[in-house]
C-alpha positions, 0 to 999 in steps of 0.5 A, spaced: 912 536 544 913 530 539 920 529 542 916 527 548 910 524 546 913 519 542 918 516 546 914 516 552 908 513 549 913 508 547 915 507 554 908 506 557 907 501 552 913 498 554 912 498 562 904 496 560 907 490 556 911 487 561 906 488 567 910 493 571 904 498 571 897 498 571 894 499 565 888 503 568 894 508 570 897 508 564 892 514 560 892 519 566 900 518 567 901 520 560 897 526 559 899 528 566 906 528 564 904 532 556 901 537 560 906 538 565 913 538 559 907 542 555 908 547 560 915 546 563 917 546 554 913 553 553 917 556 559 923 554 558 921 558 551 919 564 554 925 565 558 931 562 553 928 565 546 922 570 548 922 573 541 920 566 538 915 565 543 913 572 541 911 570 534 908 563 536 902 567 540 902 572 534 901 567 529 896 563 534 892 569 535 891 570 528 889 564 527 883 564 532 881 571 529 881 568 522 877 561 525 873 567 528 872 570 521 870 563 517 864 561 523 861 567 519 860 563 513 854 560 511 855 553 509 850 552 503 847 546 500 851 544 493 850 539 488 855 535 491 853 535 498 846 533 496 848 526 491 852 524 497 846 525 502 842 522 497 846 515 496 847 515 504 839 514 505 839 510 499 843 506 502 841 506 509 834 505 506 836 499 503 839 495 508 833 496 513 828 494 508 833 487 508 835 487 516 828 488 517 826 482 512 831 477 514 831 478 522 824 478 524 825 477 531 830 483 533 831 480 541 834 474 538 841 478 533 841 484 539 848 485 537 846 486 530 841 490 532 846 495 536 852 496 530 845 497 526 843 503 530 850 506 531 852 506 524 845 509 522 846 514 527 853 515 525 852 516 518 846 521 519 850 525 524 856 526 520 852 528 514 847 533 518 854 537 522 857 537 515 853 544 516 855 547 523 862 550 524 862 548 532 861 540 529 866 540 524 871 536 528 876 541 528 876 548 528 878 551 521 882 558 519 882 558 512 876 556 505 880 550 503 881 548 511 872 549 511 871 545 505 876 540 507 871 539 513 866 538 510 868 533 505 871 529 511 864 528 513 860 526 508 865 522 507 865 518 514 858 518 513 857 515 507 862 509 508 858 508 515 851 506 510 857 503 505 860 498 511 852 497 513 850 494 506 856 491 505 857 488 512 850 484 511 851 482 504 857 479 504 857 472 506 859 469 513 866 466 513 868 469 507 876 472 507 875 477 501 870 479 505 872 480 511 878 483 508 875 488 505 870 490 512 878 491 515 879 495 510 873 500 511 874 501 517 881 502 517 879 507 512 874 509 517 879 510 522 884 515 517 878 519 515 876 519 522 884 522 524 885 526 519 882 532 522 888 533 526 892 534 519 887 539 516 890 544 519 896 545 515 892 545 509 893 552 507 
């Protein structure tokens, strides 16, 4: 599947770049071809190598069973989680005190208010959902995966708060500050996308 998806992505990006296809059709075409390709790959595997197909199916059923067992585990509050939530809460409180003091007329700075509100809601959301299996973003099949999902959620929540406070305190036009914010944004993207590799943790 990766052998199909990666070249296909490169081809679609190239066609979109030269204007051969409409950008509005790129993603629908991509997903349609991937869905069809997945069905073809499974069909061929089932006909050519039925033993391997049966083994993969059995492994998939075992993972589903393990995921159901993991969801019965109640996620309890820990000292590390409490400290992380406390730091996030303090950063958010300090930020909003500074923000409301600096921007007395919120209507004149609506864009900053939207970003601040979005990051605040995101920080709270990530910390709250760290206690719920269904909101982890990835179904865990073992304890280590569950721990990684919880750490990921708390790190994302803390990063949202740090991004807010740094974005407010860094002087406008500072190159070092801009690079810091870019690095934090890149870290956020990596953390957010890390759910796709958690499944490989044993």
